[in-house]
C-alpha positions in Angstrom: -107.7 -44.0 156.5 -105.3 -47.0 157.0 -102.2 -47.3 155.0 -103.3 -50.4 153.1 -106.7 -48.5 151.9 -104.5 -45.3 151.1 -102.3 -47.7 148.9 -105.4 -49.2 147.1 -106.6 -46.0 146.2 -103.3 -44.6 144.9 -103.0 -47.8 142.8 -106.3 -47.2 141.4 -105.1 -43.9 140.0 -106.6 -41.5 142.5 -104.7 -38.6 143.9 -103.4 -39.0 147.3 -105.8 -36.3 148.4 -109.3 -37.2 147.2 -113.1 -36.6 148.0 -114.9 -39.6 148.1 -118.9 -39.4 147.6 -121.6 -41.9 146.5 -124.4 -39.5 145.5 -122.6 -38.1 142.4 -120.5 -40.3 140.5 -118.7 -37.9 137.9 -116.7 -40.7 136.4 -119.7 -42.6 135.7 -121.5 -39.5 134.1 -118.5 -38.7 131.9 -118.3 -42.3 130.8 -122.0 -42.5 130.0 -121.8 -39.3 128.1 -119.0 -40.6 125.9 -120.8 -43.9 125.2 -123.9 -41.8 124.1 -121.6 -39.9 121.8 -119.9 -43.3 120.4 -123.5 -44.3 119.9 -124.6 -41.3 118.1 -121.7 -41.2 115.8 -122.4 -44.9 115.2 -126.0 -44.5 114.4 -125.0 -41.6 112.0 -122.5 -44.0 110.2 -125.0 -46.7 110.0 -127.5 -44.4 108.2 -124.9 -42.9 105.8 -123.4 -46.2 104.8 -127.0 -47.9 104.6 -128.4 -45.2 102.6 -125.2 -44.0 100.5 -126.1 -40.4 101.5 -123.9 -38.2 103.7 -127.1 -36.0 104.0 -130.1 -37.9 105.4 -131.8 -34.9 107.3 -131.4 -31.3 107.3 -129.5 -31.6 110.7 -126.7 -33.5 108.9 -125.7 -30.2 106.6 -128.5 -27.5 106.3 -126.6 -25.6 103.9 -125.4 -28.7 101.8 -128.8 -29.8 101.7 -130.3 -26.7 100.3 -127.3 -26.4 97.6 -128.2 -30.3 96.7 -131.8 -29.9 96.5 -131.3 -26.9 93.9 -129.1 -29.0 91.8 -131.7 -31.7 92.2 -134.3 -29.6 90.5 -131.6 -28.4 87.8 -130.7 -31.9 87.2 -134.2 -33.2 86.9 -135.5 -30.1 84.7 -132.4 -30.7 82.4 -133.2 -34.5 81.9 -136.8 -33.5 81.2 -135.7 -30.7 78.7 -133.6 -33.2 76.9 -136.6 -35.5 76.5 -138.5 -32.3 75.3 -135.8 -31.6 72.7 -135.8 -35.1 71.4 -139.7 -34.9 71.1 -138.9 -31.6 69.2 -136.6 -33.5 67.0 -139.1 -36.1 66.2 -141.7 -33.5 65.3 -139.4 -31.7 63.0 -138.3 -35.2 61.3 -141.8 -35.8 60.8 -142.2 -32.3 59.2 -139.2 -32.8 56.9 -140.7 -35.9 55.7 -143.9 -34.3 54.7 -142.0 -31.4 53.0 -139.7 -33.8 51.1 -143.0 -35.8 49.9 -144.3 -32.1 48.9 -141.0 -31.4 47.2 -141.1 -34.6 45.1 -144.7 -33.6 43.9 -143.7 -30.2 43.0 -140.8 -31.6 41.0 -143.0 -33.6 39.2 -145.4 -30.9 38.4 -142.6 -28.9 37.1 -141.5 -31.7 34.9 -145.3 -31.9 33.5 -145.0 -28.0 32.9 -141.9 -28.2 30.9 -143.3 -30.9 29.0 -146.5 -29.0 28.5 -144.6 -25.8 27.3 -143.6 -27.6 24.3 -145.6 -27.0 21.1 -145.2 -30.5 20.0 -148.1 -31.5 22.2 -151.6 -31.6 21.0 -154.5 -30.3 23.1 -155.3 -33.8 24.3 -151.7 -34.4 25.2 -151.7 -31.3 27.4 -155.2 -32.1 29.2 -153.6 -35.5 30.0 -150.7 -33.5 31.5 -153.0 -31.2 33.2 -155.0 -34.2 34.7 -152.1 -35.5 36.4 -150.9 -32.1 37.6 -154.1 -31.7 39.2 -154.0 -34.8 41.2 -150.5 -33.9 42.4 -151.7 -30.5 43.4 -154.5 -32.0 45.4 -152.2 -34.5 47.1 -150.0 -31.5 48.2 -153.1 -29.8 49.8 -154.0 -33.1 51.5 -150.4 -33.6 52.9 -150.3 -30.0 54.1 -153.7 -30.1 55.8 -153.3 -33.7 57.4 -149.7 -34.0 58.5 -149.7 -34.7 62.4 -147.7 -35.4 65.3 -149.3 -36.8 68.6 -152.7 -35.4 67.2 -151.5 -31.9 66.6 -151.4 -30.5 63.0 -148.0 -29.8 62.1 -148.4 -27.2 59.5 -150.1 -23.9 59.5 -153.6 -24.0 57.9 -153.3 -20.6 56.7 -154.6 -20.1 53.0 -152.5 -17.0 52.4 -150.5 -17.3 49.3 -146.7 -16.8 48.8 -147.8 -15.2 45.4 -149.7 -12.3 47.3 -152.5 -10.7 45.0 -153.1 -12.8 41.9 -153.6 -10.0 39.5 -150.4 -8.2 40.6 -148.7 -11.4 40.4 -149.7 -11.9 37.1 -148.4 -8.9 35.9 -145.1 -9.4 37.4 -144.9 -13.0 36.1 -145.5 -11.4 32.7 -142.6 -9.1 33.1 -140.4 -11.7 34.4 -141.2 -14.4 31.9 -140.8 -12.4 28.8 -142.3 -9.0 28.3 -139.3 -7.0 29.7 -136.6 -9.2 28.0 -138.8 -9.3 24.9 -138.8 -5.5 24.9 -135.3 -5.0 25.4 -134.2 -7.5 22.8 -136.5 -5.8 20.2 -135.4 -2.3 21.4 -131.7 -3.5 20.6 -132.5 -5.0 17.6 -134.6 -2.1 15.9 -133.3 1.0 17.7 -129.7 -0.2 18.2 -129.6 1.0 21.8 -129.5 -0.4 25.4 -129.4 0.5 29.0 -126.0 1.0 30.7 -126.3 -1.2 33.9 -128.4 1.2 36.0 -130.5 0.1 38.8 -134.2 0.0 38.1 -137.2 -0.7 40.4 -140.2 -2.2 39.0 -143.5 -2.1 40.9 -147.3 -2.7 40.5 -148.5 -1.1 43.7 -147.4 2.5 44.1 -149.1 4.3 41.3 -152.7 4.6 39.9 -154.9 7.3 38.4 -157.8 5.2 37.8 -158.7 3.1 34.7 -158.4 4.7 31.2 -155.5 7.1 32.0 -151.9 6.4 32.3 -151.4 2.8 32.1 -147.7 2.7 33.2 -144.8 5.0 33.5 -141.1 5.4 33.7 -140.1 8.0 36.0 -137.5 9.1 38.7 -136.6 6.4 41.1 -139.0 6.2 44.4 -136.0 4.8 46.4 -132.5 5.8 46.7 -129.6 4.1 44.8 -132.1 3.6 41.7 -131.8 5.2 38.3 -135.4 5.1 37.5 -138.7 3.4 38.2 -141.1 1.5 36.2 -144.7 1.4 37.5 -147.6 -0.4 36.2 -151.2 1.2 37.0 -153.1 -2.1 38.0 -156.1 -0.2 37.3 -155.4 -0.5 33.6 -154.2 -4.2 34.0 -157.4 -5.9 34.2 -157.7 -9.8 34.1 -156.9 -11.7 32.0 -153.4 -10.6 32.3 -151.5 -13.4 30.7 -150.3 -14.0 28.4 -150.8 -10.4 26.9 -151.7 -8.6 29.9 -155.3 -8.3 28.7 -157.3 -8.0 25.5 -158.0 -5.5 22.8 -157.6 -2.8 23.2 -155.4 -2.7 26.3 -152.6 -5.0 26.3 -150.0 -4.6 29.3 -147.3 -6.4 27.6 -147.3 -3.7 24.8 -147.5 -1.0 27.6 -144.3 -2.5 29.0 -142.6 -2.5 25.7 -143.6 1.3 25.4 -142.0 2.2 28.8 -138.9 0.2 28.3 -138.2 2.4 25.2 -138.3 5.4 27.7 -136.1 3.2 30.1 -133.6 2.8 27.4 -133.6 5.9 25.9 -133.3 7.7 29.5 -130.0 5.6 29.7 -128.5 5.8 26.0 -129.6 9.2 24.9 -128.6 11.9 27.6 -129.7 15.0 25.4 -133.0 16.5 25.7 -135.4 15.4 22.6 -139.0 16.5 21.8 -142.0 14.6 23.6 -143.4 13.6 20.5 -140.1 11.8 19.5 -139.8 9.8 22.8 -143.6 8.9 22.8 -143.8 8.3 19.0 -140.5 5.9 19.4 -142.2 4.0 22.3 -145.5 3.6 20.3 -143.7 2.5 17.1 -141.7 -0.1 18.7 -144.7 -2.4 19.1 -147.0 -0.4 16.4 -150.2 1.5 17.3 -152.4 1.1 14.4 -155.2 0.2 16.7 -155.0 3.2 18.4 -154.6 5.4 15.4 -157.9 3.8 14.0 -159.7 4.7 16.9 -158.4 8.2 17.2 -159.1 9.1 13.6 -162.7 7.8 13.8 -162.9 9.8 17.4 -161.7 12.8 15.4 -164.6 12.9 12.8 -163.2 9.8 10.7 -161.6 10.2 6.9 -159.3 12.8 6.0 -160.6 15.4 8.6 -159.7 12.6 11.3 -156.5 12.0 10.0 -155.8 15.8 9.8 -156.8 16.0 13.4 -154.3 13.6 14.3 -151.5 14.8 12.4 -152.1 18.4 13.8 -152.0 17.3 17.4 -148.3 17.1 17.1 -147.6 20.4 15.6 -144.6 21.9 17.0 -143.6 21.3 20.7 -146.7 21.2 22.3 -147.8 18.2 24.1 -150.9 16.6 25.7 -151.2 13.4 27.4 -154.3 12.1 25.5 -154.6 9.2 23.0 -154.7 11.4 20.0 -151.2 13.0 20.8 -149.6 9.4 21.0 -151.2 8.4 17.7 -150.0 11.5 16.1 -146.4 10.9 17.7 -146.6 7.4 16.3 -147.3 8.6 12.8 -144.6 11.2 13.0 -142.1 8.9 13.8 -142.9 6.3 11.6 -142.7 9.2 8.8 -139.5 9.8 9.9 -138.4 6.3 9.8 -139.3 6.3 6.2 -137.3 9.2 5.5 -134.2 8.2 7.2 -134.4 4.8 5.3 -134.8 6.8 2.1 -131.7 8.9 2.9 -129.8 5.7 3.8 -129.4 6.4 7.3 -130.8 3.2 8.5 -134.3 4.3 9.7 -135.1 5.1 13.4 -132.3 2.8 14.5 -129.7 5.0 12.8 -131.0 8.2 14.3 -131.0 6.6 17.6 -127.4 5.3 17.3 -126.2 8.8 16.3 -127.9 10.4 19.4 -126.2 7.7 21.6 -122.8 8.3 19.9 -123.1 12.1 19.9 -124.2 13.2 23.1 -123.4 16.7 22.3 -126.0 17.1 19.3 -129.6 17.4 19.3 -132.3 16.1 17.1 -131.9 19.1 15.0 -128.1 18.5 14.5 -129.0 14.7 14.1 -131.4 15.3 11.2 -129.4 17.7 9.4 -126.5 15.3 9.4 -128.7 12.2 8.4 -131.5 13.6 5.9 -130.2 17.2 5.2 -133.1 18.7 7.0 -133.3 20.7 10.0 -136.1 19.8 12.7 -138.3 22.9 11.6 -138.1 21.5 7.9 -139.1 18.1 8.9 -142.0 19.4 11.0 -143.4 21.6 8.1 -143.0 18.5 5.7 -144.9 16.3 8.0 -147.8 18.7 8.4 -148.0 19.0 4.7 -147.8 15.3 3.9 -148.9 13.6 7.1 -152.6 12.9 6.0 -151.5 11.4 2.7 -148.6 9.3 4.5 -151.3 7.9 6.5 -153.9 7.2 3.6 -151.1 5.6 1.4 -148.4 4.0 3.8 -150.2 3.0 6.8 -152.6 -0.1 6.4 -155.6 0.2 9.2 -157.2 -2.9 7.9 -155.1 -6.0 8.3 -153.9 -7.5 11.7 -150.6 -6.1 11.6 -149.9 -3.3 14.2 -147.4 -1.3 12.1 -144.5 -1.9 14.5 -140.9 -1.2 13.3 -139.6 -4.1 11.4 -143.2 -5.5 10.9 -145.0 -6.3 7.7 -146.5 -2.9 7.0 -143.5 -0.7 8.1 -140.7 -2.6 6.8 -141.9 -5.5 4.9 -140.9 -8.1 7.6 -142.7 -10.6 9.5 -146.6 -9.9 10.3 -146.6 -8.6 13.8 -150.0 -9.0 15.5 -151.3 -7.7 18.8 -150.5 -11.2 20.3 -147.2 -11.8 18.7 -145.5 -8.5 19.0 -144.3 -9.2 22.5 -143.2 -12.9 22.5 -144.4 -14.6 25.9 -141.4 -16.1 27.0 -139.0 -14.6 24.6 -135.9 -12.5 25.0 -133.2 -13.4 27.6 -135.3 -16.0 29.5 -136.7 -16.3 32.7 -135.0 -15.5 36.0 -136.8 -14.4 39.2 -134.5 -11.3 39.7 -132.4 -10.7 36.5 -134.1 -10.7 33.1 -132.6 -7.6 31.5 -128.9 -7.2 30.1 -129.0 -3.4 30.2 -130.4 -2.9 33.7 -130.1 -4.3 37.2 -133.8 -4.5 38.1 -135.4 -5.0 41.5 -139.0 -6.4 41.5 -141.5 -5.2 44.0 -141.9 -7.6 46.8 -145.7 -8.4 46.8 -145.4 -9.5 50.6 -147.3 -12.7 49.7 -147.0 -15.2 52.7 -148.2 -18.7 53.6 -148.8 -18.0 57.3 -146.9 -19.6 60.1 -147.7 -21.9 63.0 -145.6 -21.1 66.0 -144.2 -24.1 68.0 -142.3 -23.5 71.3 -140.0 -26.3 72.5 -138.7 -26.3 76.2 -135.1 -27.0 76.0 -133.8 -25.8 79.3 -134.5 -26.3 83.0 -135.7 -22.8 83.5 -138.8 -20.7 82.6 -138.0 -19.0 79.1 -135.4 -21.4 78.0 -137.4 -22.3 74.9 -136.7 -22.6 71.0 -139.5 -21.0 68.9 -140.1 -22.8 65.6 -142.3 -21.4 62.7 -143.8 -24.1 60.3 -145.6 -22.4 57.3 -148.5 -23.7 55.4 -148.0 -26.2 52.5 -151.5 -26.5 50.8 -151.5 -25.7 47.2 -153.2 -22.3 47.5 -150.5 -21.3 50.1 -147.9 -22.4 47.5 -149.4 -20.4 44.8 -149.9 -23.5 42.6 -153.7 -23.9 42.9 -154.4 -22.2 39.5 -151.9 -24.6 37.6 -153.2 -24.8 34.3 -151.3 -26.9 31.7 -153.7 -26.9 29.0 -151.8 -23.9 27.1 -148.2 -23.7 26.4 -148.4 -19.9 28.2 -150.1 -21.7 31.1 -147.4 -24.2 31.3 -144.6 -21.3 31.2 -146.4 -19.7 34.1 -146.6 -23.1 35.9 -142.8 -23.4 35.8 -142.4 -19.9 37.6 -144.8 -20.6 40.3 -143.5 -24.1 40.8 -140.0 -22.6 41.0 -141.3 -20.3 43.7 -143.1 -22.8 45.7 -140.0 -25.1 45.5 -137.8 -22.1 46.8 -140.5 -21.5 49.5 -140.7 -25.5 50.4 -136.5 -25.6 50.3 -136.3 -22.5 52.5 -138.7 -24.3 55.1 -136.7 -27.6 54.9 -133.3 -25.4 55.4 -134.7 -23.9 58.2 -136.0 -27.2 59.8 -132.7 -28.6 59.3 -130.8 -25.9 60.9 -133.3 -26.2 63.9 -132.6 -30.1 64.1 -129.2 -29.5 64.4 -129.8 -27.0 67.1 -132.0 -29.3 68.9 -129.4 -32.0 68.6 -126.8 -29.7 70.0 -129.1 -28.6 73.0 -129.6 -32.4 73.9 -125.8 -32.9 74.0 -125.4 -29.7 76.0 -128.1 -30.8 78.4 -126.7 -34.3 79.0 -123.3 -32.8 79.6 -124.9 -30.2 82.0 -126.9 -32.8 83.7 -123.7 -35.1 84.2 -121.5 -32.2 85.7 -124.4 -31.3 88.1 -124.8 -34.9 89.1 -120.9 -34.9 90.0 -121.2 -31.7 91.9 -124.2 -32.8 94.0 -122.6 -36.1 94.6 -119.6 -34.4 96.2 -122.1 -32.7 98.5 -124.7 -35.3 99.2 -123.2 -38.8 98.8 -121.1 -40.6 101.4 -117.6 -41.2 101.3 -117.3 -44.7 102.1 -113.8 -45.1 103.0 -114.2 -42.2 105.5 -117.4 -43.5 106.8 -116.2 -47.2 107.2 -113.0 -45.7 109.3 -115.4 -43.8 111.3 -117.4 -46.9 111.9 -114.7 -48.7 113.2 -113.6 -46.1 115.7 -117.2 -45.5 116.7 -117.5 -49.3 117.5 -114.2 -49.5 119.6 -115.1 -46.2 121.5 -118.6 -47.8 122.2 -117.3 -51.2 123.3 -114.6 -49.1 125.4 -117.0 -46.8 127.3 -119.3 -50.0 127.9 -116.7 -51.8 129.7 -115.5 -48.5 131.6 -119.0 -48.1 132.9 -118.6 -51.0 135.2 -115.3 -49.5 136.4 -117.0 -46.4 137.8 -118.7 -48.5 140.5 -115.3 -48.7 142.2 -115.6 -45.5 144.1 -119.0 -46.5 145.7 -117.6 -49.7 146.8 -114.5 -48.0 148.5 -116.8 -45.8 150.2 -118.8 -48.7 151.6 -115.5 -50.2 152.7 -114.7 -47.1 154.9 -118.0 -47.4 156.5 -117.5 -50.7 157.3 -114.1 -49.9 158.7 
């Protein structure tokens, strides 16, 4: 190699000792590889900048693609769940609007009932009120049965009633509206005693011995924490149950008053007293002339029948048959007159003495009040009982012989209908009608049925909200039998409408709570979607600043590599020069 060629090669950047070849051009191969890499990087930058996505295929970032796609599913699911929740809000708002209209109609029915309960209205007036109420009841049923959202019924179409069994409900209504409070008021007025605030359970389903036997009883509590139970046997409380709890000779209101005497005596008089005194006092409070008349006739009539009744309560023996109850009634009424004659205030004075002197018994009380011991009184009654019935008890008039009434004390006439005022006493309260007891009424378990509606409010399976929508037709609300044609019917209507309003208000409150929950769910879903979108963006979206810088670099490298490709031909040309030399 001549010196000039060597100098040219050294100046060209080749080492002094070189291998020169034509078949394999390593410089060209290296430069071509760099050019290809620059072009790939440039292509990838173009894709990212034009699409806005860092990941355009799985090859770009396999793990990132999997994560971002999972986030996309969550985002789209949350977005749809929010739309679902908004649809649910619309459905519940429609339901609340319908219930608002039902509530307005119920308020008007209640207003009409209050008006009809006033005895200043004539029969025609009450019939006009009833006509309007009937139309409102029908409209309530129509709204409950036709209210729809997106073609689907909103409310349950069940015809179960919130009042439960109508006969049991009538008896409980009677007790709530007046039988219990009127009884308590009468006992306090004529016996001078009242309960001491004990808890009492009142039921109509737990006891029966068939019709014609024990109609009701007060006894030991069936549930812990109660002082005693008052149970009514529905077999003896046959319709019509209101306002008197039946018709002659069975009146549930008087049966309840009888049992209330036992309840109050159990609280106020702790000492033991004879059964005839307890049962006779319970009969005397409302009068038992009808029973006495029937039992005298059943025992042969006349003096013989009277003697049989009087003799049935001779001594301490007792049997739970009608004749013994009649005998006890006559005996207590006879005692009442003796107590009045002695200036002891009648049966009221005796009851108050026993209440204030718990250490005494009936024998001691009688000696103190009328100067006779119990045995002397017993003998006196057996000797004079028949004459007492003949001369002092009037079995021909309408008065029942109740304490304080016309026959017993010269007071107002007390008939079978009037002796227990319907709606009298303390007044109606669904859970607290007594002053001397803390009563709990049996829950009849009535329900209006419900329609289950499920709102999918999350992106995953099982993330839903269950909503119950009850029936609101007239039967379900327990107002289908609304009758304002009588004062008693109007009083019952007030009670039933109050129960219906409580049920509707409870439904509206539940819907309101569910609306608030759905609105919160929408807000949460929107917040979650926003955060997920931000997280996915960090994985999936193009960083334009970085990609633009990379694009400029890749363009420069591409141009440089393209220019250098031409320079890689120099080695081959030098070899040709050697061959020519």
